C-alpha positions as semicolon CSV with decimal commas, in nm:
position;residue;x (nm);y (nm);z (nm)
1;M;-0,018;0,012;0,008
2;A;0,154;0,347;-0,100
3;K;0,172;0,657;0,077
4;I;0,033;0,931;-0,120
5;L;0,088;1,308;0,012
6;V;-0,127;1,531;-0,188
7;V;0,006;1,922;-0,133
8;G;-0,250;2,141;-0,220
9;G;-0,528;1,889;-0,180
10;A;-0,805;2,076;-0,096
11;G;-0,808;2,274;-0,458
12;F;-0,984;2,240;-0,718
13;I;-0,778;1,961;-0,898
14;G;-0,707;1,811;-0,548
15;G;-1,050;1,772;-0,470
16;A;-1,119;1,563;-0,804
17;I;-0,761;1,370;-0,699
18;T;-0,860;1,277;-0,355
19;D;-1,168;1,139;-0,448
20;L;-1,028;0,909;-0,696
21;L;-0,748;0,801;-0,412
22;L;-1,022;0,717;-0,176
23;N;-1,133;0,399;-0,428
24;I;-0,761;0,281;-0,432
25;N;-0,563;0,093;-0,196
26;H;-0,358;0,379;-0,082
27;Q;-0,273;0,589;0,223
28;T;-0,364;0,952;0,131
29;R;-0,279;1,228;0,338
30;V;-0,345;1,601;0,221
31;Y;-0,148;1,879;0,335
32;D;-0,319;2,253;0,258
33;C;-0,324;2,585;0,408
34;L;-0,698;2,624;0,312
35;M;-0,613;2,954;0,139
36;Y;-0,968;2,982;-0,035
37;E;-1,163;2,746;0,187
38;E;-1,269;2,744;0,564
39;S;-1,314;2,374;0,624
40;Y;-1,194;2,065;0,502
41;R;-1,467;1,829;0,527
42;K;-1,388;1,486;0,318
43;P;-1,285;1,169;0,517
44;V;-0,910;1,184;0,415
45;E;-0,627;1,255;0,656
46;F;-0,541;1,598;0,663
47;I;-0,262;1,865;0,751
48;N;-0,350;2,226;0,783
49;G;0,005;2,362;0,696
50;D;0,184;2,612;0,443
51;I;0,439;2,477;0,193
52;R;0,679;2,768;0,335
53;E;0,660;2,536;0,686
54;H;0,984;2,340;0,589
55;L;1,028;2,149;0,914
56;K;0,657;2,065;0,934
57;L;0,598;1,963;0,579
58;K;0,913;1,785;0,586
59;T;0,790;1,533;0,850
60;H;0,512;1,460;0,592
61;L;0,728;1,422;0,282
62;D;0,936;1,195;0,479
63;W;0,606;0,983;0,557
64;A;0,543;0,982;0,151
65;D;0,614;0,749;-0,113
66;T;0,464;0,966;-0,383
67;V;0,363;1,355;-0,370
68;I;0,124;1,469;-0,600
69;W;0,255;1,880;-0,570
70;L;-0,083;2,106;-0,636
71;A;0,029;2,377;-0,417
72;A;0,057;2,736;-0,617
73;L;-0,063;3,049;-0,658
74;V;-0,253;3,005;-0,983
75;G;-0,322;3,228;-1,287
76;D;-0,198;3,574;-1,419
77;G;-0,399;3,762;-1,227
78;A;-0,330;3,631;-0,901
79;C;0,031;3,641;-0,987
80;N;0,035;3,973;-1,135
81;L;-0,097;4,082;-0,768
82;Y;0,194;3,928;-0,584
83;P;0,510;3,879;-0,814
84;E;0,716;3,799;-0,559
85;L;0,511;3,566;-0,393
86;C;0,458;3,390;-0,732
87;D;0,805;3,315;-0,786
88;L;0,848;3,184;-0,405
89;L;0,578;2,970;-0,402
90;N;0,579;2,858;-0,755
91;N;0,940;2,845;-0,798
92;Q;1,166;2,826;-0,507
93;E;0,972;2,632;-0,293
94;V;0,913;2,381;-0,586
95;K;1,326;2,362;-0,591
96;W;1,322;2,304;-0,203
97;F;1,053;2,016;-0,251
98;A;1,268;1,841;-0,522
99;E;1,564;1,878;-0,312
100;N;1,423;1,728;0,003
101;F;1,206;1,441;-0,172
102;N;1,320;1,135;-0,377
103;G;1,033;0,942;-0,443
104;R;0,738;0,969;-0,698
105;I;0,655;1,310;-0,818
106;I;0,338;1,399;-0,985
107;F;0,375;1,777;-1,097
108;P;0,112;1,998;-1,293
109;S;0,253;2,278;-1,478
110;T;0,074;2,507;-1,733
111;S;0,045;2,523;-2,120
112;M;0,089;2,868;-2,094
113;V;0,458;2,795;-2,107
114;Y;0,435;2,835;-2,483
115;G;0,320;3,153;-2,505
116;V;0,121;3,264;-2,825
117;Q;0,235;3,025;-3,108
118;A;0,065;2,891;-3,412
119;G;-0,047;2,517;-3,445
120;N;-0,112;2,280;-3,216
121;L;0,218;2,228;-2,993
122;T;0,385;1,914;-2,915
123;E;0,625;1,911;-2,612
124;N;0,915;1,987;-2,832
125;A;0,788;2,319;-2,920
126;Q;0,947;2,629;-2,834
127;I;0,923;2,758;-2,485
128;N;0,797;3,154;-2,458
129;P;0,629;3,199;-2,143
130;L;0,482;3,560;-2,149
131;S;0,357;3,608;-1,785
132;I;0,524;3,604;-1,424
133;Y;0,298;3,325;-1,363
134;A;0,411;3,095;-1,678
135;K;0,780;3,185;-1,640
136;A;0,747;3,075;-1,269
137;K;0,598;2,711;-1,339
138;C;0,849;2,695;-1,667
139;A;1,136;2,788;-1,418
140;A;0,983;2,507;-1,188
141;E;0,972;2,242;-1,408
142;N;1,373;2,249;-1,455
143;H;1,397;2,157;-1,085
144;F;1,273;1,811;-1,177
145;T;1,551;1,694;-1,408
146;N;1,687;1,348;-1,326
147;K;1,394;1,294;-1,045
148;N;1,127;1,047;-1,069
149;A;0,885;1,277;-1,168
150;V;0,597;1,321;-1,435
151;I;0,529;1,683;-1,533
152;V;0,184;1,765;-1,692
153;R;0,132;2,102;-1,890
154;L;-0,229;2,139;-1,835
155;G;-0,467;2,329;-2,109
156;S;-0,727;2,550;-1,988
157;L;-0,941;2,338;-1,748
158;F;-1,313;2,355;-1,682
159;G;-1,607;2,175;-1,512
160;V;-1,644;2,085;-1,173
161;G;-1,386;1,868;-0,979
162;D;-1,576;1,704;-0,687
163;N;-1,897;1,802;-0,454
164;F;-1,670;1,964;-0,171
165;S;-1,391;2,163;-0,293
166;R;-1,447;2,518;-0,453
167;I;-1,560;2,550;-0,813
168;R;-1,332;2,781;-1,029
169;L;-1,536;3,045;-1,214
170;D;-1,240;3,233;-1,353
171;L;-1,173;2,999;-1,629
172;V;-1,281;3,059;-1,949
173;G;-1,544;2,736;-1,995
174;N;-1,706;2,832;-1,645
175;V;-1,704;3,159;-1,688
176;L;-1,882;3,189;-2,010
177;T;-2,144;2,912;-1,863
178;T;-2,212;3,141;-1,562
179;D;-2,273;3,449;-1,761
180;A;-2,499;3,269;-1,979
181;A;-2,718;3,108;-1,696
182;F;-2,750;3,454;-1,492
183;S;-2,698;3,759;-1,758
184;K;-2,813;3,569;-2,058
185;K;-2,527;3,758;-2,202
186;I;-2,155;3,663;-2,316
187;T;-1,908;3,921;-2,408
188;L;-1,622;3,791;-2,540
189;F;-1,256;3,907;-2,552
190;G;-1,018;3,750;-2,801
191;A;-1,312;3,540;-2,963
192;N;-1,049;3,414;-3,202
193;K;-0,799;3,291;-2,970
194;T;-0,767;2,914;-2,933
195;R;-0,739;2,740;-2,600
196;P;-0,657;2,393;-2,531
197;L;-0,965;2,281;-2,305
198;L;-0,947;2,033;-2,053
199;H;-1,177;1,897;-1,785
200;V;-1,052;1,878;-1,411
201;R;-1,154;1,537;-1,379
202;D;-0,964;1,402;-1,653
203;V;-0,626;1,587;-1,506
204;A;-0,714;1,390;-1,192
205;E;-0,758;1,059;-1,356
206;V;-0,421;1,071;-1,543
207;M;-0,238;1,146;-1,246
208;V;-0,370;0,906;-1,049
209;N;-0,339;0,639;-1,281
210;N;0,043;0,718;-1,297
211;I;0,129;0,714;-0,917
212;D;0,239;0,330;-0,955
213;T;0,387;0,346;-1,335
214;Q;0,750;0,413;-1,418
215;C;0,678;0,686;-1,655
216;T;0,876;0,981;-1,631
217;G;0,899;1,334;-1,880
218;T;0,684;1,603;-1,934
219;F;0,341;1,565;-2,119
220;N;0,094;1,796;-2,235
221;L;-0,293;1,745;-2,153
222;H;-0,584;1,856;-2,338
223;W;-0,922;1,736;-2,456
224;Q;-0,974;1,944;-2,727
225;N;-0,883;2,270;-2,931
226;M;-1,101;2,559;-2,941
227;K;-1,162;2,903;-3,024
228;I;-1,322;3,095;-2,743
229;S;-1,613;3,177;-2,980
230;E;-1,662;2,822;-3,043
231;I;-1,675;2,770;-2,668
232;A;-1,940;3,019;-2,629
233;N;-2,149;2,875;-2,919
234;Q;-2,154;2,567;-2,728
235;V;-2,282;2,743;-2,419
236;K;-2,514;2,906;-2,614
237;T;-2,684;2,548;-2,699
238;N;-2,752;2,513;-2,359
239;F;-2,889;2,839;-2,282
240;P;-3,074;2,921;-2,615
241;E;-3,141;3,281;-2,487
242;T;-2,808;3,389;-2,452
243;Q;-2,683;3,698;-2,633
244;I;-2,282;3,683;-2,766
245;E;-2,133;4,011;-2,768
246;V;-1,778;4,004;-2,932
247;V;-1,543;4,296;-2,834
248;P;-1,224;4,368;-3,042
249;E;-0,913;4,287;-2,822
250;K;-0,664;4,561;-2,848
251;I;-0,350;4,408;-2,654
252;Q;-0,197;4,068;-2,765
253;A;-0,235;3,887;-2,439
254;T;-0,079;3,540;-2,347
255;G;-0,251;3,223;-2,421
256;D;-0,314;3,171;-2,796
257;Y;-0,227;2,810;-2,883
258;G;-0,361;2,471;-2,935
259;L;-0,212;2,118;-2,814
260;N;-0,086;1,792;-2,955
261;S;-0,135;1,558;-2,624
262;D;-0,049;1,249;-2,838
263;K;0,280;1,165;-2,619
264;A;0,069;1,154;-2,307
265;R;-0,206;0,923;-2,474
266;E;0,073;0,688;-2,571
267;V;0,259;0,698;-2,250
268;L;0,051;0,775;-1,966
269;G;-0,269;0,621;-2,117
270;F;-0,440;0,947;-2,106
271;N;-0,759;0,893;-2,215
272;P;-1,013;1,205;-2,144
273;T;-1,371;1,140;-2,140
274;H;-1,530;1,448;-2,016
275;T;-1,628;1,724;-2,279
276;L;-1,717;2,056;-2,300
277;N;-2,093;2,000;-2,296
278;S;-2,078;1,770;-1,971
279;G;-1,881;2,051;-1,785
280;I;-2,147;2,286;-1,898
281;N;-2,408;2,050;-1,773
282;Q;-2,227;2,003;-1,448
283;L;-2,243;2,362;-1,347
284;K;-2,593;2,410;-1,508
285;E;-2,684;2,145;-1,229
286;L;-2,559;2,332;-0,976
287;I;-2,717;2,647;-1,067
288;N;-3,044;2,458;-1,085
289;S;-3,040;2,311;-0,781
290;G;-2,954;2,581;-0,586
291;R;-2,677;2,414;-0,412
292;I;-2,469;2,737;-0,463
293;T;-2,615;3,039;-0,381
294;D;-2,386;3,331;-0,494
295;F;-2,206;3,267;-0,795
296;N;-2,074;3,628;-0,773
297;N;-1,872;3,528;-0,452
298;S;-1,496;3,659;-0,473
299;R;-1,374;3,294;-0,332
300;Y;-1,451;3,132;-0,659
301;K;-1,236;3,375;-0,836
302;N;-0,847;3,355;-0,736
303;E;-0,768;3,712;-0,833
304;A;-1,072;3,846;-0,693
305;F;-1,051;3,677;-0,393
306;L;-0,680;3,789;-0,327
307;K;-0,764;4,159;-0,356
308;Q;-1,006;4,148;-0,069
309;N;-0,795;3,882;0,124
310;P;-0,436;3,978;0,101
311;L;-0,160;3,716;0,137
312;T;0,152;3,743;0,407
313;I;0,465;3,775;0,171
314;T;0,735;3,586;0,381
315;N;0,971;3,376;0,262
316;N;0,996;3,113;0,540
317;I;0,713;3,164;0,774
318;T;0,932;2,949;1,030
319;D;1,232;3,147;1,039
320;N;1,351;3,305;1,335
321;E;1,034;3,210;1,541
322;K;1,114;3,103;1,907
323;D;0,791;2,944;1,941
324;K;0,839;2,706;1,631
325;I;1,052;2,361;1,629
326;K;1,318;2,481;1,334
327;L;1,642;2,278;1,226
328;L;1,995;2,426;1,193
329;E;2,249;2,277;0,928
330;G;2,584;2,230;0,997
331;G;2,864;2,060;0,839
332;L;3,177;1,835;0,834
333;A;3,521;1,943;0,726
334;V;3,792;1,657;0,674
335;D;4,151;1,668;0,578
336;D;4,468;1,488;0,657
337;R;4,491;1,644;1,037
338;G;4,156;1,477;1,097
339;E;3,782;1,606;1,119
340;V;3,572;1,936;1,244
341;T;3,242;1,948;1,291
342;F;3,043;2,266;1,280
343;A;2,693;2,495;1,299
344;N;2,772;2,820;1,166
345;D;2,413;2,932;1,223
346;F;2,385;2,839;1,579
347;D;2,326;3,148;1,809
348;F;2,439;3,065;2,165
349;S;2,280;3,409;2,277
350;D;1,994;3,252;2,487
351;V;2,200;2,927;2,611
352;K;2,219;2,919;2,947
353;R;2,376;2,581;3,008
354;F;2,418;2,229;2,859
355;Y;2,430;1,869;2,968
356;M;2,483;1,524;2,766
357;V;2,334;1,217;2,754
358;E;2,479;0,872;2,670
359;N;2,247;0,606;2,678
360;H;2,377;0,226;2,774
361;K;2,231;0,061;2,441
362;A;2,083;0,125;2,125
363;G;1,714;0,145;2,102
364;F;1,664;0,290;2,489
365;V;1,398;0,565;2,507
366;R;1,397;0,861;2,727
367;A;1,061;1,050;2,717
368;W;0,857;1,258;2,746
369;H;0,965;1,568;2,892
370;A;0,782;1,912;2,860
371;H;0,846;2,265;2,954
372;H;0,651;2,554;2,967
373;K;0,914;2,815;2,938
374;E;1,215;2,627;2,884
375;G;1,341;2,580;2,488
376;K;1,634;2,323;2,416
377;Y;1,868;2,296;2,115
378;V;1,949;1,926;2,054
379;F;2,285;1,791;1,903
380;V;2,423;1,452;1,849
381;P;2,804;1,460;1,808
382;N;2,833;1,081;1,802
383;G;2,602;0,814;1,686
384;E;2,253;0,898;1,585
385;A;1,949;0,939;1,773
386;L;1,547;0,984;1,688
387;I;1,421;1,284;1,844
388;G;1,081;1,349;1,899
389;A;0,882;1,676;1,968
390;V;0,507;1,741;2,011
391;K;0,333;2,041;2,099
392;I;0,131;2,057;2,419
393;D;-0,259;2,140;2,412
394;N;-0,339;2,026;2,757
395;W;-0,086;1,991;3,022
396;E;-0,294;1,776;3,276
397;K;-0,405;1,551;2,952
398;P;-0,261;1,618;2,639
399;N;-0,386;1,458;2,277
400;H;-0,265;1,122;2,228
401;N;-0,319;1,162;1,880
402;A;-0,118;1,503;1,828
403;E;0,119;1,547;1,543
404;V;0,447;1,439;1,648
405;Y;0,778;1,599;1,480
406;Q;1,043;1,332;1,412
407;H;1,388;1,376;1,316
408;V;1,685;1,154;1,293
409;L;2,014;1,355;1,413
410;S;2,305;1,190;1,331
411;S;2,706;1,268;1,374
412;H;2,760;1,208;0,997
413;K;2,514;1,490;0,895
414;P;2,556;1,736;1,169
415;Q;2,267;1,945;1,263
416;I;2,092;2,093;1,541
417;L;1,716;2,067;1,631
418;Y;1,550;2,362;1,810
419;I;1,253;2,240;2,035
420;P;1,062;2,525;2,155
421;P;0,883;2,621;2,496
422;G;0,564;2,430;2,531
423;Y;0,656;2,114;2,361
424;A;0,750;1,770;2,513
425;N;1,053;1,624;2,372
426;G;1,199;1,273;2,362
427;A;1,492;1,077;2,232
428;M;1,592;0,717;2,122
429;S;1,954;0,613;2,065
430;L;1,980;0,415;1,741
431;T;2,356;0,331;1,772
432;T;2,537;0,212;2,091
433;D;2,740;0,471;2,107
434;T;2,510;0,756;2,082
435;K;2,591;1,105;2,291
436;I;2,337;1,360;2,285
437;I;2,396;1,721;2,384
438;Y;2,101;1,933;2,522
439;F;2,151;2,330;2,506
440;S;1,919;2,460;2,751
441;T;1,750;2,831;2,740
442;S;1,687;2,817;3,118
443;S;1,932;2,804;3,405
444;L;1,922;2,526;3,665
445;D;1,727;2,756;3,908
446;E;1,499;2,840;3,617
447;S;1,421;2,488;3,514
448;K;1,288;2,376;3,889
449;G;0,928;2,343;3,834
450;D;0,909;2,368;3,466
451;D;0,954;2,010;3,423
452;V;0,630;1,802;3,285
453;R;0,683;1,430;3,257
454;Y;0,461;1,179;3,028
455;N;0,480;0,793;2,998
456;A;0,762;0,711;2,736
457;H;0,508;0,581;2,522
458;Y;0,214;0,821;2,557
459;W;0,322;0,944;2,198
460;N;0,466;0,582;2,092
461;I;0,694;0,695;1,770
462;W;0,951;0,454;1,858
463;G;0,851;0,124;1,700
464;I;0,836;-0,079;2,040
465;E;0,555;-0,224;2,249
466;E;0,511;-0,049;2,587
467;R;0,570;-0,320;2,904
């Protein structure tokens, strides 16, 4: 049974993917910050987290066999509002992910990397990204060189992904459908432009179907190439009273091209079955059933929502926060004189004492010790140790199912783990020669009365039976 982590799995594509994963014999976990949502209601293990929380996310990457990475700031409009955040989330964080995960990767890019070109483009066509969104996605693709990755360049999506996640009403097929339904009028800008259309559920299907294959590389995905005027006419057949107005476009914008997806059909088994008409009827059913009461709500449109709900622009939201676990990287320098272990980013300014622990055998556990006010820096100068840390939500009776941060510290890869106040910590020696140094932020007098103990198996991450 494979372990599948869907990063950004609460969104438009993620909703369709998790529905499919629920029907197959895999463990599924969703990691999402709920940027557009207020809750997550699916019967799937869910972690509320931001991809910039590297320590938190790394725990789940270490758990997973396959990662479907959907997290992104999506669309030209949204990215134009936050150009720096666009590069951070869509490019730099993808680079970090690629460097920190060695399993199977499924990654959606965009066919907008082709810009404006004539003809139906194959994957060998010239790359010509014109928007900051397309440029960031293009850069992100390069981080998966020599990785076990499938990269899919998506056409213009339409339709409804599932019954729980939000719909997108800023995509051309869905926009024209709701305009026809509510105002009985469609206004077309760039009526002669070609869009490679693709139903969101066909995206989900090809992604899930290639979790267990050996296929790698970059693939175009589309159902059919259609001019915007043709899309409008198809909508009109479902809403006959609709008037279509064509407005001449003054400025050449991005996104005028068709796709060739033969490679995906041959290699990935891509077989899109959802037509534009089926997507139109999905939205029509939502409208007629009254399941969505306000189609003008900004939450259904990325750019409109982000104008009303500004995002936090922070490079790494865990950096320099004393209430967060963090990992300081060290290093080894070896020459003919011997070996030097170092951690240049370790600041001793808040350290008041240290002590060293050496257990009598491998597999020995010391846990759990919690502190209200005391923080600890943990370093292993010899051997290896599994370190656990868990935030205390109730000091008298903590949650047995609370998320436990786990990390192996090794003298072969020098690192220092910071565990902030308000956490319980524990350690298990993995080798007979393990030595663990704890640097404390409290003096011995300050630590008196600030030590709360829990049974070693209260959060049993050690893989041993309670005796």
